[in-house]
N, C-alpha and C positions, 0 to 999 in steps of 0.2 A: 591774937586769939579773939574769937567771937565771944560776945557776952553770953552768960548763961541764959538759956532759953531762946536764943536767937535763931533764925531761919537756918543759918549756916550749920549750927550745931545739930539741928533736926535732920538736915540732909546727910551729915557725915557724923554719925554717932560713934563714939569710941567703943572698942570691944567690950569694956567692962559694963557698958549700959545696954548692951544687946541682951534680950531675954533668952534663956535657953529653952526655946520651944521649937517643936517641928523636928522631922527626921533628917537633920541637916548632915549628920555624919554618914548616913546611908546614902544620901543624895551625892555627897562628895565621892564616896567609894564607888558608887555605881557609875558616875560620870567618868571618873578616871578609868575604870575597867572597860566602860563602853568605848571610850576613845582609843585605848590600847588594843582592844580586840578588833575594832574596826580598821585601825592602821595595819595590824598584823594580817587580817583577812585580805585586805587590798593588796598588800606588798607580797605576801607569801603564797597566796592562792589565786585570787582573781587576776592579778597582773604579774604573777611570778614570771621572770625572765625578761620583763619589759626593760626599756632603757632607763639609765639612772635618773633622768629628770622626771620620768613617769613614777618610778618607785618613790622618790623623794616627795613629789608633789602629792601623790595619793596618801602617803603617810601623814603629811601635814594636814590634809583634809580630814583624816580620821581623827587625829588629835584635836583639831579644831571643832569637830562635832561634840567631842567630850566636854570642852570648855563651854560651848554654847548650851549644852544640856545642863551643866551646873548653873549657869546664869538663869535660865528659864525656869528649871524645876525648883531651885531654891526660892525664887520670887513667888512662885505659885503655891508652894507647899509649906514654907517655913516663914518665921518672923525674922530670919537673917538672910535676906536677899543678897546674892553675891553677883550684883550687876557688873562689877569689875571684870568678871570672867569673859564678858563679851569682848573685851579688848584683845586678849590673846586669841580668842576664837576668830575674830575678824582679821588679825594680823596673820595668823597661821593659814586661814583659808585663803586670803588674798595672795599670799606667797605660793601656796600650793597651786592655785588656779593659774597664777603667773607662769610657774614652771611647766604646767601642762600645755598652756597656750603658746608660750614662746619657744618651748622645746630646745633649750640651750645644749650644746654639746659639751665635751670635756673642757674645752678651752673657756666657754662661756661659764660654766659652773665654777671653774677655778678663779675666773675673774671676779665673780660675785663674792668669793671668799674673802676679799678685801673689805667687804661691806657687811654682810649678814652676821658674822660673829659679834661685832660691836652692837648691832641692833638687838640681837638675841640676848646678849648680856644686859643690856639696858632694860629689856622687857623683863628678864628674870628678877632683877633687882626691884623694879617697880612692883611686880607681882608679890614679891616677899613683903614689901611694905603694906600693900593693900590687904594681903591675907591677915597680917597682924592687926590692922585696923577694923576689918570687917567681920572677923570671926572671934567669938568669945573663947576664952581658955576652956578646953574641954569639949569644943564643938567640932574638932576634926582638923585643927591646924596641922597636926603631925602627919596627916595623910598628904597634905599639899606641899609642905616644906621639902621633902625629898625630890618631888618633881621639879621644884624650882632649882634645887642644887643640880640636878642632872641637866636641866637647861643651861645653867651657868657653866657647867663642866663642858658641855657640847660646844658652847660658844668659845671657850678658851681653847679646846682641842681643835676646833675649825680654824681659829687664827693661827695656831701653831703649825697646822698642816699646810695652810696657804703660804706662810713665810718659808716653811721647809721646802715646798715644791719649787718656789722661786730660787732658793738657795741651791737646791740640788741641780737645777738646770744650769746654773752658772758654774758650779763646781765640777760637773761631769759632762763636758762637751762630747759629742758624738765622735767616736773614732771611725775611720773608714769613710764610705760614701752612702748616700741614699739615692735610689733610682725609682722613677715612676713606673709602675706595673699595670697602669690602667685606672688612673684617677687618684691613686694614693701611692705614697712612696715607702719603699722597704729598705731597711738598713742592711748593708753588706760590708764586712771587714775581712780582708784577705791579706795574708802575709806569707813570706817564703817564696821559694820558686822550685820548679821541677815537678813533673807529672808522675802519677796521676793527681789531680787536685782533690783534696779531702774536703767534704762539705759536711758541716756539723748541724744536727737537728736537735733543738732544745726540748726538754720535757715540759710538763705542766707547770705553769707559773714561773718558768726560768726564762733566761734571755742569753744573748750572745756572750755577755760578760762572765756567765757561769762556767764557760770553757777556759778560763784564764790559767788554770794549771795544765790544760792540754795543749792549747795552741802553740806556745813557745817551743815545746819539745818536738811536736810534729813539724813545725816550720823550719827546724834546723836541717831537716833532710828533704823538704818538699813544700808544696804549697798547700795552704789550709784556709778555708773560708768559714767564718761564723756569720750567721745572719739572724734576723729577728722576724718572726712571722708577723702578719698584720695584728696590731694591738700590743705587740711585745716590745719592750725596750725602746729603741730609738725609732722604730718603724711606726708609720701612722696607722690609724684605724681604718679598716675597711668599712664599706657601707653596712654590711651585714657580717655576722660571725662566719668564719670559713671553715668548711669541712675539709677532709683530706684531699679530695680532687681539686678543690679551689686553691688550697694552700699549695699543692704541687704545681698547678699552673702558675701561681704567683712566683714560686721559686724558679721554675723554668724560665720565665720572662726575666727575673732579676739577674740570673746567671748570664743570660744573653746580653742584657743591657750593661752588665758590669764587665763584659768582655772575658768571661771565664769560660774555657773550653773543655768539654768532656771527652771521653766518659770519665765519671767521678767515682771516687770511693765515698759512699754514703755512710755516715756515722750518727746513729740516733740513740738517745738516752731516754728511757721511760717511754712516754707517748711519742717522743721524737723518733723512737724506733719504728713506730706504726706509720708516722709520716714518711719516713725513709722507705718503708715497704710500699706505701701507696705510690710514692714517686717512682719507684722501680717498676711497679706494675704499669704505670702510664708511660714511662719513658725508658723502656728496657735498654735501648741502644745507648743511653747516657750513663749506664752502670757498669763500672769496672770491678768494683768490690764493695763489700758491705760489712759494717760492724754494728752489732746491736748490743747496747750496754744496758742490760736488765730491762729490755723492752717490755712494755705492757703487753700481756698476753692477748693477741687479737682473736684468738679462738674461743674466748669467753664472751658471753653475751651480757653487756652492762645496760642497766636501765638509764632513765633520764637523770638529770641533776637534782639533788635535793633542793627543795623549794627555798630553804634559807639562803642558797647562794644568791638569789635575786637581790638581797639587801646589802651584799658585801661592798659594792662600790659606795653606796650612800654612807655606810658605817665608816669606811676608810676616809671619807670626806671630814670626819670628825677627829681625825688624827689618831685613831685607835692603834693603827699599825706602828706608829712611832713610840708607843709605850712598850713594845716588845724589845728584849735585848738584842744587841747586834748579832750574838751568836745564833739567834733564831733565823736571821735572814742569810748569813753566810759565814763560812770558815775560810773563805778565800783571803789572799793578801790584798792590800790596797794597790791600786785604786779600784780593783775589781769588786771588793767587798762593798765599798760605798756605791758603786754603780748598781749592784744587786739590791742593796737596801732602798736606793732611790726608786727603782721600779716596783719592788715587792710591796713597799709600804704606801704606794700611790693608789688613788682610786682606779687609775688605768690598769694597774697590776691586778687588783682584785677583780676588776671587770673582765680582764683577760682570762683569769682563772674560771670565772663563772661562764663565759662564753665557750671556752675550750671543753669544760665538762659537758656543756649542753651539746656540743657536736661530737662528743666521744663515741656514742653508739655508732654514728655514721662513719667515723674514722676507722673503727675497728672492723666494720664490714668491708670498707674499701681496702684496708690492709690485707684481709683475708683473700682478696682477689689475686694477690701475688702467689701463684701456684708453684713456680719453680724459678730458680736463678741459673739453672743449668749447672755449668762447672765454674761459675763465678766464685772467687774466694770469699768466704764468709766465716766471721767469727761471731759467735753468740757468747757474751760474757754475762753469767748470772751472779748477781750480788749475794753476799751472805745474808742469812735470815730467812731463807725460803725452805729450810730443811723440812718443816712441818707442813708444807703446802705441795702435796704431790701433783695437783692439778697445774700449779705454776711451773713446776719442773718439767711436766709433760709438755706444756706449751713451748717452754724454751727448747726442749729437744726437737719438737716439731718444726720450730723456726730454723734450727741448725740444719735440719734435713731438707731445707729448700734448695740446697746446693749439694752437688756431689763432692765438692771441696769445701764442706762445712765443718767447722770445729766448734764444739761446745765446751767452754771453760767455766770454772767456778772461781770467783773472786773471794779474797779474804777480807772484803770491805763491804759495807752496807750500800744500799741503794743510792743515797745522796753522796756518799763518800767516793763513789766512782768518778765524780767530778770535783768534789769539794775538798778532799783530804789528799795529802801527798801519796800515801800508800795506794789508795784506791785509784787515784789519777795515774799513777805509774803503771798499774796493771792495764788501764784503758789505753794508754799510750802504747804500751807493748802490743796490744791486740791491733791497734791501727797500723803500727809500723810493720807488723807481720803481714797484714793484708796488702799494704802498699808494696812491700817487697815481693810478694807473690805475683802481684800484677806486673811489676817492672820486669821480673825475671821470667815470668811465664811458667813458674814451677808451682806445684801443689803446696798447700799450707803445711802438710804433713812432712 
């Protein structure tokens, strides 16, 4: 301990000896609000839709500005200078600039997860100590302590997410095979034998494992293939988000590389139905039949993605998804439920949702290009819960009318239950089997 009146004591005064002068509380509040607003503006408006490293890096620069403002303004305008705030300002700014310059991909960001949580937790603890020493009671400590707690929680969540990602990869190895479709590999898992082969198209935020209640039953009487679009499940990321035409070309190459011969029965759930329609429009000779499981209405005009979607991957990096109960992710049996949780709670899963919402308007326009299926067997299965939406029902009828051998059916299960619950999945399997039977026998569905 330095002696009273020593130089050390003069440099590091205790909180009780700091006079209560100057608008310190207003400066603290203004600095925090400025940092938060700047981070929000950069990530949600200026750079909305940018890659994860850009979103995270720009957010850190915004927060760094707030801490720098606190250090500078408190020194100039109060008798309680908070020069310690330069430390988080420099650390956050350096990290943010590093992300922007180095531009790490998903693997690089995941690798940094073994380091940054510990560093952030250390910084949060240090800041808590400095706040107590540098601010007098009643000078605005209560404004800063919650921020420190949030930083510490983010550090813990980031560590949990990193460990969880490593554990998931070990516990859920990829079934099937992955094939190069032009610089990146897509996952394909086929079972059963006998034509026509059924190809399954997943909906928004889903993956091949979501078909776990469907594939075993269909495979008993024929061949069925589930696959992951670029950025989904066990498939690698494409250089850019894929619209319907690009995803259709990917699938066409994937089926060729996997040795799967058409024509196929295409089965799409939700926006997977629109992907199936787009594939049929581009490769009509490859289509023997089609099943649309509560497909997204392509005749509606949807706008762009909500700007908040831009921050989803960065938020997922903090382990937020792992706080959600298992029932949120899946009602499937294991191991499928664990596989779905693995993808859904990961930054890749949230990024895939963001990217597919961004390309949704283009996908719907491309699906509308399918003007007719001729006499190709077609079942449109509409989920329960749309009774009060005449426009949705009209769109379902319009899709069923694409074929002169089209059938529009109404399920007694909800949208997600068509795959995830036994009763809904049974109705989906029945629709698929009916179309396969009509293709094999050459007889109408009716």
